[in-house]
C-alpha positions as CSV (number, residue, x, y, z in Angstrom):
1,M,12.2,1.6,-10.8
2,N,9.8,0.9,-13.7
3,T,7.2,-1.8,-13.9
4,R,8.5,-4.7,-16.0
5,I,6.0,-6.6,-18.1
6,K,6.6,-9.8,-20.1
7,V,4.6,-9.9,-23.3
8,V,4.0,-13.3,-24.7
9,F,2.7,-14.1,-28.2
10,P,1.4,-17.7,-28.7
11,A,2.1,-19.0,-32.2
12,N,1.2,-22.1,-34.2
13,R,3.9,-24.1,-35.9
14,P,4.4,-23.4,-39.6
15,G,2.0,-25.2,-41.9
16,R,-0.6,-25.8,-39.2
17,P,-4.1,-24.9,-40.3
18,S,-5.9,-22.9,-37.6
19,W,-7.5,-19.5,-36.9
20,P,-6.8,-16.8,-38.0
21,Y,-5.2,-18.6,-40.9
22,M,-2.2,-20.9,-41.6
23,D,1.2,-19.2,-41.2
24,Y,-0.2,-16.0,-39.6
25,D,2.7,-13.6,-39.2
26,V,2.9,-13.5,-35.4
27,A,6.3,-11.7,-35.5
28,K,4.9,-8.8,-37.4
29,K,1.9,-8.6,-35.1
30,S,4.2,-8.7,-32.0
31,E,6.2,-5.7,-33.3
32,E,3.0,-3.7,-33.8
33,V,1.7,-4.5,-30.3
34,L,5.0,-3.7,-28.6
35,A,5.3,-0.4,-30.5
36,T,1.9,0.6,-29.3
37,L,2.6,-0.4,-25.7
38,H,5.8,1.5,-25.6
39,Q,4.1,4.6,-27.0
40,Q,1.1,4.5,-24.7
41,L,2.8,3.2,-21.5
42,P,6.2,4.9,-21.7
43,E,6.7,4.6,-17.9
44,M,6.7,0.8,-18.2
45,E,9.3,-1.7,-19.6
46,F,8.3,-4.4,-22.0
47,T,10.2,-7.5,-23.2
48,S,8.6,-10.1,-25.4
49,S,8.7,-13.7,-26.5
50,I,7.0,-15.8,-29.2
51,L,6.1,-19.2,-27.8
52,H,4.6,-22.4,-29.4
53,T,3.9,-24.8,-26.5
54,A,2.9,-24.9,-22.9
55,E,6.3,-26.5,-22.1
56,E,8.0,-23.4,-23.5
57,A,5.8,-21.2,-21.3
58,E,6.6,-23.2,-18.2
59,K,10.4,-23.0,-18.9
60,L,10.2,-19.2,-19.5
61,I,8.3,-18.7,-16.2
62,E,10.9,-20.8,-14.3
63,D,13.8,-19.0,-15.8
64,E,12.5,-15.4,-15.9
65,R,9.7,-14.9,-13.3
66,E,12.0,-12.7,-11.1
67,Q,12.7,-10.4,-14.0
68,F,9.1,-9.2,-14.5
69,D,6.2,-7.8,-12.3
70,G,3.4,-9.1,-14.5
71,Y,2.6,-10.4,-18.0
72,L,0.5,-9.9,-21.0
73,V,-0.4,-12.9,-23.1
74,Y,-1.6,-11.5,-26.4
75,M,-3.6,-14.3,-28.0
76,T,-2.2,-14.6,-31.6
77,A,-2.9,-18.3,-31.6
78,M,-5.2,-20.7,-29.7
79,W,-5.2,-24.2,-28.3
80,T,-1.5,-23.9,-27.3
81,K,-2.5,-23.7,-23.6
82,I,0.2,-21.1,-23.1
83,E,-2.3,-18.6,-21.6
84,Q,-3.4,-21.2,-19.1
85,V,0.2,-21.8,-17.9
86,F,0.7,-18.0,-17.3
87,A,-2.7,-17.7,-15.7
88,R,-1.7,-20.3,-13.1
89,S,1.7,-18.8,-12.5
90,T,0.4,-16.7,-9.5
91,L,1.8,-13.5,-11.1
92,P,-0.8,-10.9,-11.9
93,G,-1.5,-10.7,-15.6
94,V,-3.6,-9.8,-18.6
95,I,-4.8,-12.2,-21.4
96,A,-6.0,-10.3,-24.4
97,D,-7.5,-11.5,-27.7
98,D,-6.1,-10.7,-31.1
99,L,-9.6,-11.1,-32.6
100,Y,-10.1,-14.2,-34.7
101,A,-6.6,-15.4,-33.7
102,G,-7.2,-16.4,-30.1
103,S,-11.0,-16.0,-29.7
104,G,-11.7,-19.6,-28.7
105,G,-8.7,-19.9,-26.5
106,I,-9.5,-16.8,-24.5
107,L,-12.9,-18.2,-23.7
108,V,-11.2,-21.3,-22.3
109,A,-8.8,-19.1,-20.4
110,Q,-11.7,-17.0,-18.9
111,S,-13.4,-20.2,-17.7
112,V,-10.2,-21.3,-16.0
113,V,-9.7,-17.9,-14.4
114,Q,-13.2,-17.8,-13.0
115,K,-13.3,-21.4,-11.8
116,E,-9.9,-21.2,-10.1
117,N,-10.2,-17.5,-9.0
118,L,-6.9,-16.5,-10.6
119,P,-5.3,-13.0,-10.6
120,V,-5.9,-12.4,-14.3
121,V,-7.9,-9.9,-16.3
122,T,-9.1,-11.0,-19.8
123,V,-9.8,-8.6,-22.6
124,A,-11.8,-9.4,-25.7
125,S,-12.1,-6.1,-27.5
126,S,-11.4,-4.6,-31.0
127,N,-10.3,-1.4,-29.2
128,F,-6.6,-1.9,-28.2
129,R,-7.0,0.9,-25.7
130,D,-8.9,-1.6,-23.5
131,T,-5.8,-3.8,-23.4
132,V,-3.6,-0.8,-22.6
133,E,-5.8,0.1,-19.7
134,A,-5.7,-3.4,-18.3
135,V,-1.9,-3.6,-18.6
136,R,-1.7,-0.2,-16.8
137,L,-3.2,-1.8,-13.7
138,L,-0.1,-3.9,-13.4
139,D,1.8,-0.7,-12.9
140,V,-0.6,0.4,-10.2
141,I,-0.1,-2.9,-8.3
142,R,3.7,-2.6,-8.6
143,R,3.7,1.0,-7.3
144,L,1.4,0.1,-4.4
145,R,3.8,-2.8,-3.5
146,D,6.8,-0.4,-3.5
147,A,5.0,2.5,-1.7
148,K,5.7,3.6,1.9
149,I,3.0,5.0,4.2
150,L,4.1,7.0,7.3
151,V,1.6,6.6,10.2
152,V,1.7,9.1,13.0
153,S,0.1,7.6,16.1
154,D,0.8,6.9,19.7
155,R,-1.5,3.8,19.6
156,R,0.4,2.0,16.9
157,G,3.7,0.1,17.5
158,S,7.0,1.7,18.4
159,P,8.6,4.6,16.5
160,G,10.5,3.3,13.5
161,D,8.5,0.0,13.3
162,V,8.1,-1.2,9.8
163,Q,5.3,-3.5,8.6
164,R,3.9,-4.7,5.3
165,V,0.3,-4.6,4.3
166,E,-0.5,-7.9,2.6
167,P,-1.5,-8.9,-0.1
168,L,-0.5,-5.5,-1.5
169,G,2.9,-5.4,0.0
170,T,2.9,-1.7,0.9
171,T,5.3,-0.7,3.6
172,V,4.0,1.1,6.8
173,I,6.4,3.1,8.9
174,S,5.5,4.2,12.4
175,M,6.2,7.6,14.1
176,N,4.8,8.9,17.4
177,S,3.5,12.4,18.2
178,D,6.8,13.4,19.7
179,G,8.5,12.7,16.4
180,L,6.0,14.9,14.5
181,R,6.2,17.6,17.1
182,T,10.0,17.8,16.6
183,Y,9.5,18.4,12.9
184,Y,6.8,21.0,13.8
185,E,9.2,22.9,16.1
186,H,11.9,23.0,13.4
187,A,9.5,24.2,10.6
188,N,10.7,27.4,8.9
189,Q,8.5,30.2,10.2
190,D,9.0,32.4,7.1
191,E,7.9,29.6,4.8
192,A,5.0,28.7,7.0
193,R,3.8,32.3,6.8
194,Q,3.9,32.1,3.0
195,Y,1.5,29.2,3.1
196,Q,-0.6,30.9,5.7
197,Q,-1.0,34.0,3.5
198,R,-1.5,31.9,0.3
199,W,-4.3,29.9,1.8
200,M,-6.0,33.0,3.3
201,Q,-5.8,34.8,0.0
202,E,-7.0,31.9,-2.1
203,A,-9.9,30.9,0.2
204,L,-13.3,32.2,-0.7
205,K,-13.5,33.3,2.9
206,V,-12.1,32.5,6.3
207,V,-14.8,31.9,9.0
208,E,-13.7,30.8,12.4
209,P,-9.9,30.4,12.5
210,D,-7.7,33.5,13.1
211,A,-4.4,34.1,11.3
212,E,-2.3,32.5,14.1
213,E,-4.3,29.3,13.9
214,I,-3.8,29.1,10.2
215,L,0.0,29.8,10.7
216,R,0.1,26.8,13.1
217,S,-1.6,24.7,10.3
218,A,1.1,25.8,7.9
219,R,3.8,24.8,10.3
220,M,2.1,21.4,10.6
221,Y,2.1,21.1,6.8
222,L,5.8,21.7,6.7
223,A,6.4,19.2,9.5
224,L,4.4,16.5,7.6
225,R,6.2,17.3,4.3
226,T,9.6,17.1,5.9
227,A,8.8,13.9,7.8
228,M,7.7,12.3,4.5
229,Q,10.8,13.4,2.7
230,E,13.2,12.1,5.4
231,Q,11.3,8.8,5.7
232,E,11.0,8.5,1.9
233,A,7.3,8.0,2.3
234,D,4.7,8.3,-0.5
235,A,1.8,9.1,1.9
236,V,1.2,10.2,5.5
237,T,-1.8,9.5,7.8
238,V,-2.1,10.9,11.3
239,D,-4.2,10.0,14.3
240,C,-5.4,13.6,14.2
241,L,-8.5,13.3,16.4
242,G,-6.9,11.2,19.1
243,L,-3.7,13.2,19.3
244,Y,-5.4,16.6,19.1
245,Y,-7.9,15.8,21.8
246,A,-5.1,14.5,24.0
247,G,-3.2,17.8,23.6
248,K,-0.4,16.1,21.6
249,L,-0.8,18.1,18.4
250,P,-0.2,21.8,18.3
251,A,-2.5,22.1,15.2
252,Y,-4.9,19.9,13.2
253,P,-3.2,18.6,10.0
254,C,-6.3,19.3,7.9
255,L,-4.8,22.2,5.9
256,G,-1.6,20.2,5.6
257,F,-3.4,17.3,4.0
258,F,-5.3,19.7,1.8
259,Q,-2.0,21.1,0.5
260,L,-0.3,17.7,0.1
261,N,-3.2,16.3,-1.9
262,N,-3.4,19.4,-4.1
263,E,0.2,19.2,-5.1
264,G,0.1,15.5,-6.1
265,S,1.1,13.9,-2.8
266,T,-1.1,12.0,-0.3
267,G,-2.2,13.1,3.2
268,V,-5.0,11.1,5.0
269,C,-7.0,11.5,8.2
270,E,-7.2,9.4,11.3
271,A,-4.3,7.1,10.9
272,D,-6.5,5.1,8.5
273,V,-4.0,2.9,6.6
274,D,-6.8,1.3,4.5
275,S,-8.1,4.6,3.3
276,T,-4.5,5.7,2.6
277,L,-4.1,2.7,0.4
278,C,-7.2,3.7,-1.5
279,Q,-5.9,7.3,-2.0
280,L,-2.6,5.9,-3.3
281,L,-4.5,3.5,-5.6
282,F,-6.4,6.4,-7.1
283,R,-3.3,8.6,-7.4
284,Y,-1.4,5.8,-9.3
285,L,-4.4,4.9,-11.4
286,T,-5.6,8.4,-12.3
287,G,-3.1,11.0,-11.3
288,R,-5.9,12.6,-9.3
289,P,-6.3,13.0,-5.5
290,A,-9.2,11.5,-3.7
291,Y,-10.6,12.3,-0.3
292,V,-11.8,10.3,2.7
293,S,-15.3,10.8,4.0
294,D,-17.9,9.6,6.5
295,P,-20.8,9.0,4.1
296,V,-24.3,10.0,5.0
297,I,-27.1,8.1,3.2
298,D,-30.5,9.7,2.5
299,T,-32.9,7.2,0.8
300,A,-35.6,9.9,0.6
301,S,-33.6,12.0,-1.9
302,N,-31.7,9.0,-3.3
303,Q,-28.4,10.7,-2.3
304,I,-25.2,10.0,-0.5
305,V,-23.3,12.9,1.2
306,Y,-19.5,12.5,1.4
307,A,-18.7,14.4,4.6
308,H,-15.3,15.3,6.1
309,C,-13.1,18.2,7.3
310,V,-10.3,17.4,4.8
311,A,-10.7,17.6,1.0
312,T,-8.8,18.6,-2.1
313,N,-9.9,21.5,-4.2
314,R,-8.0,20.2,-7.3
315,V,-10.1,17.1,-8.0
316,F,-8.8,16.7,-11.5
317,G,-5.2,16.6,-10.5
318,A,-2.4,19.0,-9.4
319,D,-2.3,20.6,-12.9
320,G,-6.1,20.8,-13.2
321,P,-8.5,23.6,-12.4
322,S,-9.2,24.5,-8.8
323,N,-12.6,24.9,-7.1
324,P,-13.5,27.4,-4.4
325,F,-12.9,26.5,-0.7
326,I,-13.6,28.0,2.7
327,I,-11.3,27.8,5.7
328,R,-13.4,26.7,8.7
329,S,-12.8,25.3,12.2
330,H,-12.8,21.6,12.7
331,A,-16.5,20.6,12.9
332,E,-16.6,18.3,16.0
333,D,-15.0,20.6,18.5
334,G,-15.0,24.0,16.7
335,K,-11.2,24.3,17.0
336,G,-8.3,24.5,14.7
337,A,-8.5,25.0,11.0
338,S,-10.1,22.7,8.3
339,V,-11.4,22.9,4.8
340,Q,-14.8,23.2,3.2
341,S,-14.3,22.4,-0.4
342,L,-17.0,23.4,-2.9
343,M,-16.5,20.7,-5.4
344,P,-17.6,20.5,-9.1
345,L,-21.1,19.3,-9.8
346,G,-22.6,17.1,-12.5
347,E,-19.6,14.8,-12.4
348,T,-19.4,11.0,-12.0
349,V,-17.4,10.0,-9.0
350,T,-16.1,6.6,-7.8
351,S,-15.9,5.6,-4.2
352,I,-14.0,2.7,-2.8
353,K,-12.7,1.0,0.3
354,I,-10.1,-1.8,0.7
355,N,-9.8,-4.3,3.5
356,P,-6.6,-6.1,2.6
357,R,-6.8,-8.4,5.6
358,E,-10.0,-9.9,4.4
359,R,-9.1,-9.4,0.8
360,A,-12.3,-7.3,0.2
361,F,-12.8,-4.3,-2.1
362,A,-15.9,-2.1,-2.0
363,V,-16.9,0.2,-4.9
364,H,-19.8,2.4,-6.0
365,N,-20.5,5.2,-8.4
366,A,-22.5,8.4,-8.0
367,R,-23.1,11.7,-9.7
368,T,-22.4,14.9,-7.8
369,I,-25.3,17.3,-7.4
370,A,-24.7,19.7,-4.5
371,N,-22.3,21.1,-2.0
372,V,-24.2,20.9,1.3
373,C,-23.9,23.8,3.8
374,D,-25.1,22.5,7.2
375,D,-23.5,23.0,10.6
376,K,-24.1,19.4,11.5
377,G,-21.4,16.9,10.5
378,C,-18.0,17.7,8.9
379,R,-17.3,20.8,6.9
380,T,-17.0,19.5,3.3
381,K,-20.3,17.8,2.4
382,L,-20.5,16.7,-1.3
383,A,-24.0,15.3,-2.2
384,A,-24.3,12.8,-5.0
385,E,-27.1,10.8,-6.6
386,L,-27.1,7.0,-6.7
387,D,-29.3,4.1,-5.7
388,A,-29.2,5.0,-2.0
389,R,-31.3,2.0,-0.9
390,H,-28.9,-0.5,-2.4
391,V,-25.9,1.3,-0.8
392,M,-27.7,1.3,2.6
393,E,-28.5,-2.4,2.4
394,N,-25.1,-3.4,1.1
395,Y,-22.9,-1.2,3.4
396,R,-20.6,-3.7,5.1
397,F,-19.4,-1.7,8.1
398,D,-17.9,-4.8,9.6
399,L,-15.6,-5.2,6.6
400,F,-14.9,-1.6,5.6
401,S,-15.8,0.6,8.6
402,W,-17.4,4.0,7.9
403,H,-14.9,5.7,5.6
404,R,-15.0,5.7,1.9
405,V,-12.5,7.3,-0.5
406,T,-13.9,9.3,-3.4
407,C,-12.3,10.2,-6.7
408,Y,-13.7,12.2,-9.6
409,G,-14.2,10.0,-12.7
410,D,-15.7,6.6,-13.5
411,Y,-13.2,3.9,-12.5
412,R,-15.6,1.1,-11.5
413,K,-14.3,-1.3,-14.2
414,A,-10.6,-0.5,-13.4
415,C,-11.3,-1.1,-9.7
416,A,-13.1,-4.4,-10.3
417,N,-10.1,-5.5,-12.4
418,L,-7.6,-4.4,-9.7
419,A,-9.6,-6.4,-7.1
420,R,-9.2,-9.5,-9.3
421,L,-5.5,-8.9,-9.9
422,C,-5.0,-8.5,-6.1
423,G,-7.0,-11.6,-5.2
424,M,-9.8,-9.6,-3.6
425,R,-13.5,-10.0,-3.6
426,I,-15.4,-7.1,-5.1
427,Y,-18.5,-5.6,-3.4
428,E,-20.4,-3.4,-5.8
429,E,-22.4,-1.5,-3.1
430,D,-24.9,0.3,-5.4
431,L,-26.1,-2.8,-7.1
432,P,-28.7,-5.2,-5.8
433,Q,-27.7,-8.3,-3.7
434,T,-24.0,-7.4,-3.5
435,A,-23.5,-8.3,0.1
436,P,-24.0,-11.9,1.2
């Protein structure tokens, strides 16, 4: 199912003097805008209307709101109040200025959006790409709403339970350890051996785990993949520590998550639904995998270290270049098999965490500078520069717990806009006085 967007073009009545000039050809402009949207966002569906009054806008919303997932009001006229009607419609949307045609009206709209905290992003830019990128966020929201997360845990509900994570609307499906073990026991041994050999050959080196341990990890990967396919899930997260320590998992899922994330799917540690939402968000926004970590802050060096035993080695996407990785044991107990990924340096990364229950969204940027090798803490440790003191002072453990989810690239603006569209408060952790 494609994301359906209604594109609205306000227009003045013929003969009315106003900016940009009397009898501006809105129909021609609408054709140009729609052609560009279709070209640059081919995965989305667009229908359009030219409207003259707020009353027309109200009727359109009443008649058609079930037919679209969001809207774009492209300001080809001002003072019609059409944009304010859409802003107050409760649907997520974008209001963009056709410079000199709607420039006064979009400032009024922005004031309304701010004052009433509406799920609207405003764009006032001569670069139409900025409008395209804002509209793309409506696709991310629709995909999150339609996504399914499979959670494997003995501490969460009954097998087969289905819940929705509001306000995003993502579906969560429960499975217990017995269910996952059944998939593990039916995993194809020959296919598992192929992944075992592939991982061992591609790894820079294998340190602690033996070949049989890696084979068990490969069977776990196949179990996770099959469970996701049969449940029609877009992501999976497992209570890996709790279940392994209790003897209920025959292998850690670390290498399985590594493989899922590398191939464009999503596997996440510790039955952390909020972090899974973050990884899905980045996947839909960027086409790139992200990875969960327990950040370590060092104010002396002005660094943050993103540490975990699961990480991708294809940070720029499934079709992008790979970076070296080492197969290690799991750090806390020295058992099983996990990944130490030696990630690219000199790159901007964006780290986020969502708390949908409190409608809160944390974000910060950093620049990668080192892959840390230290026996303390988790195996993958990516060090990055930022204002560590601000992050330390603004870190809201009570809202977001320890985990953060990191993706290569600068997506701060997109994340801030997504937060607004989803009705969430943004916490920019690396800036002063972010946390109240």
